[in-house]
C-alpha positions as CSV (number, residue, x, y, z in Angstrom):
1,I,-14.6,-11.2,18.6
2,D,-17.3,-10.6,21.2
3,F,-18.3,-14.4,21.4
4,S,-14.7,-15.6,21.3
5,P,-12.2,-13.2,22.4
6,N,-9.3,-15.6,22.4
7,D,-9.6,-16.7,18.9
8,K,-6.6,-15.2,16.9
9,T,-8.4,-15.8,13.6
10,Y,-11.0,-13.4,14.2
11,Y,-8.7,-10.5,15.1
12,Y,-6.7,-11.6,11.9
13,A,-9.9,-11.4,9.9
14,Y,-10.7,-8.0,11.6
15,G,-7.3,-6.5,10.5
16,Y,-7.8,-7.9,7.0
17,V,-11.2,-5.8,6.9
18,N,-9.5,-2.8,8.4
19,V,-6.7,-3.0,5.6
20,E,-9.4,-3.3,2.9
21,M,-11.2,-0.1,4.4
22,G,-8.0,1.8,4.4
23,R,-7.9,1.8,8.2
24,Q,-4.4,1.0,8.8
25,Q,-3.8,1.8,12.5
26,D,-7.0,-0.3,13.3
27,A,-5.4,-3.1,11.2
28,V,-2.2,-2.9,13.1
29,D,-4.0,-2.9,16.4
30,A,-6.0,-6.1,15.2
31,Y,-3.1,-8.1,13.9
32,K,-1.1,-7.1,17.2
33,K,-4.1,-8.3,19.4
34,A,-4.0,-11.7,17.3
35,L,-0.2,-11.9,18.1
36,T,-0.8,-11.5,21.8
37,I,-2.7,-14.7,21.5
38,D,-0.3,-16.5,19.6
39,P,2.9,-15.0,19.1
40,M,4.0,-17.5,16.6
41,Y,1.0,-16.5,14.2
42,A,3.1,-16.3,11.1
43,E,0.2,-15.2,9.1
44,A,-0.6,-12.2,11.3
45,H,3.0,-11.2,11.4
46,N,3.3,-11.2,7.4
47,S,0.1,-9.3,7.3
48,L,1.1,-6.9,10.0
49,G,4.4,-6.5,7.8
50,A,2.4,-5.5,4.9
51,V,0.3,-2.8,6.7
52,Y,3.7,-1.3,7.9
53,G,4.8,-1.4,4.6
54,K,1.8,0.5,3.4
55,M,2.6,3.0,6.0
56,G,6.2,3.4,4.7
57,K,7.5,1.7,8.0
58,W,9.9,-0.6,6.3
59,D,12.3,-1.6,9.3
60,D,9.1,-2.4,11.2
61,A,7.8,-4.5,8.0
62,I,11.2,-6.1,7.6
63,G,11.1,-7.3,11.5
64,E,7.5,-8.8,11.1
65,Y,8.3,-10.7,8.0
66,R,11.4,-12.3,9.9
67,K,9.1,-13.1,12.6
68,A,6.7,-14.9,10.2
69,L,9.6,-16.8,8.8
70,D,10.8,-17.9,12.3
71,N,7.8,-20.1,12.3
72,P,8.9,-23.6,10.7
73,Q,5.2,-24.6,10.4
74,Y,4.3,-21.5,8.2
75,L,2.6,-22.9,5.1
76,T,3.5,-20.0,2.6
77,P,7.0,-18.9,3.5
78,Q,7.5,-17.8,0.0
79,L,4.9,-14.9,0.5
80,A,7.0,-13.7,3.4
81,H,10.3,-14.0,1.6
82,Y,8.7,-11.9,-1.3
83,N,7.3,-9.3,1.2
84,L,10.7,-9.2,2.8
85,G,12.3,-8.7,-0.5
86,Y,10.1,-5.9,-1.3
87,A,10.6,-4.3,2.0
88,Y,14.3,-4.4,1.6
89,F,14.0,-2.9,-1.8
90,N,12.0,-0.2,-0.7
91,N,14.4,0.4,2.3
92,G,17.5,0.6,-0.2
93,D,19.1,-2.7,0.7
94,Y,19.0,-4.3,-2.7
95,K,21.5,-7.0,-1.8
96,S,19.3,-8.4,0.8
97,A,16.3,-8.0,-1.6
98,I,17.7,-10.2,-4.1
99,S,18.5,-12.8,-1.7
100,A,14.9,-12.7,-0.4
101,F,13.4,-12.8,-3.7
102,Q,15.5,-15.7,-4.6
103,E,14.6,-17.6,-1.6
104,A,10.9,-17.2,-2.5
105,S,11.6,-18.5,-6.2
106,K,13.5,-21.5,-4.8
107,I,10.3,-22.4,-2.6
108,Q,7.7,-21.4,-5.5
109,P,9.9,-21.8,-8.7
110,G,6.9,-21.4,-10.9
111,M,5.9,-18.0,-9.8
112,S,7.0,-15.2,-12.4
113,L,6.7,-12.6,-9.9
114,F,9.9,-13.5,-8.1
115,P,12.4,-13.5,-11.0
116,L,10.6,-10.3,-12.2
117,W,11.6,-8.7,-9.0
118,I,14.9,-10.2,-9.0
119,G,15.4,-8.7,-12.3
120,I,13.9,-5.1,-11.1
121,T,16.4,-5.2,-8.4
122,Y,19.4,-6.0,-10.6
123,M,18.5,-3.0,-12.7
124,K,18.4,-0.7,-9.6
125,I,22.1,-1.6,-8.9
126,E,23.1,-1.4,-12.7
127,M,23.5,-5.4,-13.0
128,T,21.8,-5.3,-16.4
129,K,23.1,-8.6,-17.6
130,D,22.0,-10.5,-14.6
131,A,18.6,-8.6,-14.9
132,I,18.1,-9.9,-18.4
133,V,18.6,-13.4,-17.1
134,S,16.0,-12.9,-14.5
135,F,13.3,-11.3,-16.9
136,E,14.0,-14.1,-19.4
137,E,13.1,-16.6,-16.6
138,A,10.3,-14.7,-15.8
139,R,8.9,-14.5,-19.3
140,K,9.1,-18.3,-19.8
141,L,6.9,-18.6,-16.7
142,D,4.6,-16.1,-17.7
143,P,4.9,-14.9,-21.6
144,G,1.7,-12.9,-21.5
145,N,2.9,-10.7,-18.6
146,V,3.4,-7.2,-20.2
147,D,5.3,-5.9,-17.2
148,I,8.1,-8.7,-17.8
149,H,8.2,-7.7,-21.5
150,Y,8.6,-4.1,-20.6
151,N,11.4,-4.6,-18.1
152,L,13.1,-6.9,-20.5
153,A,12.9,-4.6,-23.3
154,F,14.3,-1.8,-21.0
155,A,17.2,-4.1,-20.1
156,Y,18.1,-5.0,-23.6
157,L,18.0,-1.3,-24.6
158,K,20.4,-0.5,-21.8
159,E,22.6,-3.0,-23.1
160,G,22.4,-1.5,-26.5
161,K,20.5,-4.3,-28.0
162,K,17.8,-2.6,-29.9
163,E,16.6,-5.5,-31.8
164,E,16.2,-7.6,-28.9
165,A,14.3,-4.7,-27.0
166,L,12.0,-4.4,-30.0
């Protein structure tokens, strides 16, 4: 940073290091500095959103994820959609969470984490049958994932399907 104070990637990396060290406010400051250099820096918006999430500032996190998604050149928008879904989930907006997780799944259909969280969100709003469909999809993608099996078994149990749950 001292040698290249106008390089956004150094501030981004500094933000990442601060996150790993548990210094959230320093991470926020570093990501914000990267964004003053390049306001469309989607990775910094996504990472800033993640820090806000760790701080429980879900509305701020949602805003940053949306800014990341405003950049049409963002190479991994599925990550921002997933993070956006997680922020909506934690903010109690389950309909928007499902929509964001579904968008992530459209972009990267082979990732079991996305249908898993769709299912978890469906369970939160008592849409158990839809949750089972999502958990089954996740299980096909990652048959060894214990979290998927646990959630699927719980959903089957809620539906009174004890054999399937076992």
